[in-house]
N, C-alpha and C positions, 0 to 999 in steps of 0.2 A: 700290079698297083695292090692289088689284094693283098700281098705281104705288106708292103709296104704302109697299108695304113691298119692293120692290125698291128705292127708293129709300134706306129705313134699311139696308137688308142693305149695299149700296155706301157709305153713311156710315160704318158700323160700321167695317166691314173699311178704309177709308179712316182713320181715325181712330186704329185699331189699331197701324196701321201708320207712320201719321205719328209716336205716339208712341214707337215702335220707331227709327225715323231719329233721332227728337232726343235722346232718352235715349243712343243710342248717338255719338252726335256728342258730347254734353255729358260723358258718363260721366268719359272720359281729365282735361280740366281740373279735373271734381270732387275723381277722387284725389289729383290735384296740388295742387288746394285742400287737402284733407285730411291730406294730409301734411305741408303748410307749417302747416297748422293747429297741427297737435297733433304735429310733428318725431317722435324716435325712437321711434314706440311698437311695442309687438308689432302683427304683422298681423291677429290677432283684435280688438283694439281700434279699428283701423283699420275693418274691417270693420261694427263694431258702430255706429261712427259716421258711416259712407258714408248709411245709410239719413235720416239727420236732416238730412243736404244736399239729396237727393233732397226730400224733403218742403219745404223751402226753397224749390225755385223749380219745384215741379209746379203751383202756380197757376197761375203763367206760361206754363209746357211746356205744360199742358191748353189752356189760351186758343190758343195756336199751332197746337197737334196740331190741334183742331176746327175753325180759320180754311183752314187745310192740307186738310182731310179734306171739306171743304166746298166749296172750289175747285175740289179733282181729280174731286168727284162731279157736279159741274153739269158741269165743262168737259170729261168724259170723254162726257157726255148730248149737249152739242152738237157732238160732233167725230164720235161715232158715229152724227147723224142722230135719237138720241132726241128731243132737245128741239125739232128741227126739227116732227116725226111729234106731238108735243104740240098743239105751236101752231096747225097746218096743221088738227087735228081740232076746232080752235074751244075746247079746252081753257084755262080762263082760266091765266097763268104762276102766280099764286098758288095755285094748287092743286096745285102742285108741290111746296110748302113745309111741310104739317104736318106730315111727317116728322122732317123737319129742324128745325123748331119746338120739338116735342115733344122731340128729343136735346136738342136747345138747354138748354129748361127743366129739361130732369131733370138736365142739369149746372149750371147757374147754383143750382137748391136745393142739390145737395149741396156747390156752391163756396161759397154762404151759410152752409150749417152746419158747414165747413170754417174758413171763415175766422174766423167768428167765436166758434167754440169750440174748434175740437182745436186750430187752429195755434197758437195764445199759450200752449198747454200746452208743445205741441213745440220751442216756440223756446226756451222756459224749462230743458226734460229738454236739450234740444244743447248749451245754455250750460254747465251744470253737468256734462257730460260732459266736453265736450272741458277746463274747469278740473281734473276728477279728473284726464284723463291725464296730462297735465301736470304735477300734480302727484307722481302716479305717479310719473313717470318722476324728479324730485326726488329723492323717496328713494329710489330705486336709488343715488341717488350715485354713478353711474359704477361699478360696482365692479371693483376692482383700480388705480384709476387714482391718482396723487401728484399730478397737477395738475387741478383743477375749477376749470371758470367755471360760476356759475349767475348770470346779470342782473347786477348790479353787484359782487357779492360775487366774489374768484378765492383758491382756496387754493391752497399750495405748499407740500407734505410733502416728507420724506425718506425716508419709511417707511409704511406703512399696513397694519392687520391688521384686516379690516372696517370698521368705522366710527370704530377709533379711528386716529388719526393721530399719528406723532412728525416730529420738529424741524419744524412748522410756520410758516408764513407767511401771515397769514390781511391780506388787503386788500378795502376797503369804500369805494365811488366814491359819495359823494353827488350823486343824477342831479339835484339843485337847484343849490347851489353848485360842481358837479364838483372837489370837493376829496377829497384821499382819504386815509381812517383806514386805518394798520398798525396789525398786532399780532403778534409774535410769543412762539412758545412751544415748550414742552420737548413738550407732550402736547394733544392737543384731542381730542374726542370730541364724532361725531355722533348727538342721539339728537330723535325727532321728539315733539311733543305737539301733538295735534291736525292745527291748519294753522299749526303754527310749526317751524322748524327752529331749533335750539339748536346749540351749541358750548360745549362745556365745556372751558374751557382751562385749564393749572397750569403755575406757573413762566413767568409772563407779563410779557414787555416792550410795553410801550404805547405808540407812538411817534404823537406828533403833529406840526404844522405846524415849532412852538419848542421840544417840550420831549419829554422821553421818561421814564416812570417803570415803576414792577416793582410787582407784587400776582402772591399765590402762587397765586390763584384768581379767574378772572372766568367769567361766562358771557354770552354772548354769543348773543342770540334774533333770528331774523331770521322776519316775516311769509311764507308760502310764496307767496300773492298778489301781495306786493311785489317779492320776487325773480323772479316771471316777468312782470311786469307786469300782471297783472292787474287791470283792477275791478269793484269787487264789484257783482254782478246788482243795481239798482233796480230791488224787486219793483212799485213804482208808474208804471214805462215802461208807455205805451200797449201798447208792443209784446208785453207778457208780460200780456193781462188781456183775458179775454173781450169781446166788446160791450156783452154786457148789462151787466157790473161798468163797463163805462167809461160806458155812459149813466147809470147808476143813480149813479155818484158826482159826474158833472155835473149833473143834475135834482136833487141833494141841495144841491149847495153846496159838497163837500167840496174842489173842487181850482176855482183859478181861476189867471188871466193865460195866461202861453203854456203852462201843463200843461193847462188847459181846453181850448186851444185846439188841442193832441197830441192828447187826448181826442176832442172832435169829430171831428177830420179825420178819423184812424185809423178810428173806427166807420165812419166813411161810404165811406173810403180801399176799405174790406175789401168794401163792398158794393156798393159800383163795378165792382171787378175781376171778380166774382163776375157780375154782370151782364153783362161784356161778350162771353161766349158770344151774347147776343143779339145784340147788337150787329156781333159778327163773321158771324154768319150772314147778315145783311145784305151786308155788304159781300163776306164771301167767295162768295154766290150770285151778286152780280153780277159781278163782279172773276172767277170760274171761268167763266162765260159769253161773259164776253170773252176769256179767255186761249185757252180750249180747253183740248184735252188734251195739254199742252204736257209736256216732260220732268219727271219728280218731282225732280230737281233744281230746274228753276225755277221751276215752282211751290213747294217748300219754302222759296227765296230769295223772294221775293216776300212770301209771308207771313210771313217772318222782319222783312222792310225795313218791312211794316204794323204791324208787333208791335212794331216799335225805335220809330217815330213814335209809336205812343202812349206804350209807357212812358217814353221820353224827357219827351215833356210830362206824364207825370205827374210826375216827378221835379222839372222846372221850378216846377208849381203845390204841389208841397210843399213848394219853399222860401219862394215867394210867400205861401202862405198859415201858414206856422210864421212870417214876418215881418211878419205882417199886414197885406200888401197886397191878401189876397183874404182874403172870408170863407172860412171851414175849409168849411161845407158846401159852399158854389159850386167852390173848389178841389177838393176830393174825386172831385165830379161833371163837370167842365170836362170834362176830354179824355174820359171817356163819353159826355157831350152832343156833343160837336164830331162825333165817330167816328159819331152815331147820327144826326144830322144828313147828314152824307156817305153815309152808307147808305143812308136813306130816300133820298134826292137818287135813288142808284144805280139802286135798284128800281126807283124809280120812272119811270124813262129804258127799264129793263126792260119794264116791264109797259106803257109806250104803244107799244113796236114793232108 
């Protein structure tokens, strides 16, 4: 019992330290990514959006941190002679694993719950918040500026009072044909109606390629989503639905073809990712004893490389599964299965020493 408590304390401390290190390394890129996605929003909006990005990478960071903690714990035991004392006293190496196995099972259970139920809702909330922040930025219409570019729409005015523009030239580029439509107006007032930006123009000259004509009054509406290039969120996409719903819709025959493949693959991929804690326990245990108490940076780099190969393999089988070259269930579990075999072989070698 004393041995198990000691290992549990060391694991928990190493896990906390690894999480802090990883998030410390990843936080600056996350901030840059958030700024890139949201553009010139207020700092408070940026701070509200960051937790969603943290949640997005949390499953991957947690598995890597657990691998690092197992490597460091058993590496330190070997370096300090504790592992030698265990083996020399006749204790089977497997008896050193219950504490780590308990932690791995706990993290796997939490991961299964989060991946199956919580993360799809958080993904929807992240997408909605990103969209709303950009729409709010458009609604601000860059106060005081008389020259504005919003996506394919360009506005140049002689003067401006609030959202009322005087002496306006409005250019709209068609993203499909590349052609540009222009109109000149004495006055144009910008208003918002739900998710649309509308310009109400007076004394208007519409300039086409081959002709131009005049109208006294003209309304020019634009979809805000199209202005900023947002694609409407497809609520039926696999990543936005809980695993229970994915399985229900496949069983009921509501979906078929490529959509059904994506549902089956996503449901199993989430479970496979959550169970990597158990697989990384075997690999971290063996690599840690081989590595010893090396520097924290070296153990972090080795864990990152081991994890990178896993996630690269996951991306490869994702493409193969969605292309029909692999059954989706096999594709979802293949990287985990390969690492499981490697972990069992390596652990078996440790036990036979």
